[in-house]
C-alpha positions in Angstrom: 0.0 0.0 0.0 1.3 3.4 -0.9 1.4 6.2 1.7 0.6 9.8 1.0 2.1 12.4 3.3 0.8 16.0 3.2 3.8 18.3 3.9 3.2 21.5 1.9 2.4 23.7 4.8 4.2 26.8 5.9 3.6 26.4 9.6 3.2 30.1 10.4 1.9 29.3 14.0 5.2 27.5 14.7 7.4 30.5 14.0 10.2 31.3 14.5 10.8 27.5 14.1 9.6 27.7 10.5 11.4 30.8 9.3 13.9 28.8 7.3 12.2 25.5 6.9 8.8 24.0 6.2 6.6 22.7 9.0 7.5 19.1 8.3 11.1 19.7 9.0 10.6 21.1 12.5 12.5 18.8 14.8 10.9 16.8 17.6 13.2 14.7 19.8 16.1 15.2 17.4 14.3 14.2 14.2 12.1 16.2 11.7 8.4 15.6 11.9 8.5 13.9 8.5 11.0 11.4 9.7 8.6 10.3 12.5 5.9 10.0 9.9 8.0 8.1 7.4 9.2 5.6 10.1 5.6 4.9 11.1 4.4 4.4 7.5 7.2 2.1 6.7 6.4 0.0 9.8 2.8 -0.2 8.5 4.1 -1.7 5.2 4.2 1.4 2.9 6.0 0.4 -0.3 6.2 4.0 -1.6 6.0 7.4 0.0 4.2 10.1 -2.0 5.0 13.4 -0.4 3.1 16.6 -1.2 5.5 19.6 -0.8 5.1 23.3 -1.2 6.6 25.9 1.0 10.5 25.7 0.9 10.1 22.3 -0.8 13.8 22.1 -1.6 14.6 21.7 2.1 12.6 18.5 2.2 13.8 17.2 -1.1 17.4 17.9 -0.4 17.2 16.2 3.0 15.4 13.0 2.0 16.3 12.6 -1.7 14.6 9.8 -3.7 14.5 7.1 -1.0 14.1 6.7 2.7 15.2 3.5 4.4 15.1 1.8 1.0 11.5 2.9 0.3 11.1 5.1 -2.8 9.9 8.7 -2.5 7.8 10.5 -5.1 7.2 14.2 -4.7 4.1 16.2 -5.8 4.1 20.0 -5.7 1.2 21.9 -4.3 1.9 25.4 -5.7 -0.7 27.1 -3.6 -2.0 25.9 -0.2 -5.7 25.7 -0.9 -6.8 23.0 1.5 -6.3 19.3 2.0 -8.6 18.2 -0.8 -6.6 20.4 -3.2 -3.4 18.9 -1.8 -4.7 15.4 -2.3 -5.4 16.0 -5.9 -1.8 16.7 -6.6 -1.0 13.0 -6.1 -3.9 11.5 -8.1 -1.7 10.4 -11.0 0.5 8.4 -8.6 -2.2 6.4 -6.9 -4.1 3.5 -8.4 -5.2 1.5 -5.4 -6.0 1.8 -1.7 -3.6 4.1 0.1 -2.7 5.5 3.5 -2.9 9.3 4.1 -1.1 11.0 7.0 -0.9 14.7 7.8 2.8 15.5 8.1 2.5 17.6 11.2 1.2 14.8 13.4 3.1 12.4 15.7 1.4 9.2 16.7 2.1 6.4 19.2 -1.2 4.7 18.5 -3.0 1.8 16.8 -2.5 3.0 13.2 -2.3 -0.7 12.2 -6.0 -1.2 13.1 -6.9 1.4 10.4 -4.8 -0.3 7.8 -6.0 -3.7 8.7 -9.6 -2.6 8.3 -8.9 -1.3 4.8 -6.9 -4.4 3.7 -9.1 -7.1 5.2 -12.6 -5.7 5.0 -12.0 -3.7 1.8 -13.6 -0.6 3.5 -14.3 2.4 1.3 -12.3 4.4 3.9 -11.2 4.2 7.5 -10.1 7.0 9.9 -8.5 7.1 13.2 -10.6 9.3 15.5 -10.2 10.7 18.9 -12.4 12.3 21.6 -10.8 15.7 22.6 -11.9 18.4 25.1 -14.9 20.2 23.7 -13.0 23.5 23.7 -10.4 22.0 21.3 -12.8 20.3 18.9 -13.1 23.5 16.7 -9.4 23.0 15.7 -10.2 19.8 13.8 -12.6 18.0 11.4 -15.4 17.0 13.8 -17.3 13.6 13.2 -20.6 12.2 13.9 -21.0 8.4 13.9 -23.9 5.9 14.0 -24.4 2.9 16.3 -22.2 0.8 14.0 -19.1 3.0 14.3 -19.5 4.4 10.8 -18.9 8.1 10.1 -22.1 9.8 9.1 -21.0 13.5 8.9 -17.8 15.5 9.1 -17.6 19.3 9.6 -14.3 21.1 9.2 -13.3 23.4 12.1 -16.8 24.3 13.2 -17.4 27.3 15.5 -20.0 25.3 17.3 -18.8 21.6 17.2 -21.7 19.0 17.1 -19.5 16.6 18.9 -16.0 16.2 20.4 -15.0 13.3 18.2 -12.4 14.4 15.7 -10.3 13.1 12.8 -6.7 12.6 13.9 -4.9 13.0 10.6 -4.5 9.3 9.7 -6.7 7.8 7.1 -7.0 5.1 4.5 -8.9 5.6 1.2 -9.7 4.0 -2.1 -9.1 6.1 -5.2 -12.8 7.1 -5.1 -11.7 10.0 -2.8 -10.1 11.7 -5.9 -13.4 11.9 -7.7 -15.0 13.5 -4.6 -12.2 16.0 -4.3 -12.8 17.1 -7.9 -16.4 17.9 -7.0 -15.6 20.0 -3.9 -16.2 23.7 -3.9 -14.3 26.3 -1.9 -15.5 26.5 1.7 -16.3 29.7 3.7 -12.5 29.7 4.5 -11.7 29.7 0.8 -10.2 26.2 0.9 -11.1 22.9 -0.7 -11.8 20.9 2.4 -11.2 17.2 2.7 -14.2 17.0 5.0 -16.4 18.1 2.1 -15.0 15.4 -0.1 -15.6 12.9 2.7 -19.2 14.0 3.0 -19.6 13.4 -0.8 -18.4 9.9 -0.3 -20.9 9.3 2.4 -23.7 10.8 0.3 -22.8 8.4 -2.5 -23.4 5.5 -0.2 -19.9 4.6 0.7 -19.1 3.3 4.2 -16.4 5.0 6.3 -15.3 3.3 9.5 -14.2 5.2 12.6 -11.4 3.5 14.5 -11.1 4.9 18.0 -7.5 6.0 18.9 -5.7 3.7 21.3 -2.6 5.5 22.5 -1.8 9.1 21.8 -1.1 11.6 19.1 -0.1 15.2 19.0 -1.0 17.7 16.2 2.1 19.9 16.1 0.5 23.2 15.3 2.0 25.5 17.9 5.4 25.5 19.8 3.7 24.1 22.9 2.5 21.1 20.9 6.0 20.4 19.8 7.1 20.5 23.4 4.4 18.1 24.4 5.2 15.7 21.5 8.9 15.7 22.4 8.1 15.1 26.1 5.9 12.2 25.2 8.5 10.6 22.9 11.2 11.0 25.6 9.0 9.6 28.3 8.9 12.9 30.2 5.3 13.8 29.7 3.1 13.9 32.8 -0.6 13.3 32.2 -1.4 14.6 35.7 0.1 18.0 34.8 -2.3 18.4 31.8 -5.2 17.3 34.0 -4.3 19.9 36.6 -4.0 22.6 34.0 -7.4 21.7 32.5 -8.9 21.8 36.0 -7.4 25.2 36.6 -8.8 26.5 33.3 -12.3 25.3 34.3 
């Protein structure tokens, strides 16, 4: 199974860390974010890495070249950052079967293999790793609704008033049907081509999307404090009690 990595972002919220490098090259525990992504995807059986680059793309290309740990890398260029559905269409010509998709600014220590297994063994139309987050954080993500069978019935991208606190985590598997849906997507109120709108089109067409609850942890590295948390987790220095205390103080 090929793996698509979205890594075109500028990472303005991570500055000054991204003044001279793209977001995916920000180091966490001594390695770029993309290295952590690549290692996980190869462990999951990826036989090719298809990396979407944009902002300061040459930094990524010069660092990794054409292969990583013996796995070939293909680069696709997103010239303008116009949303995840737009980014995904840049790799359409390179994908002809089921594939993994990971957002290149996420670090996981979780059950990604359950998502891949569902795609391979059950031939799902798509499967996503999902997570319950604090309600006040849900508006940062694509928020999901599910039915009694654990199937996703609706996705809303970064809503001001989230309908639930179940969110997509940034790891997915898809069939190539997602590309047709991406072609049909219109710009959102944010002016972007949202992957959540493409997913809704898949659902409306009768395709089944399975939600796999996260077992473990993940960090979406959007801000400097997220980088610090991810690094502490990877180094075994993260204290859950501290986060709980901070959340209690905020209440």
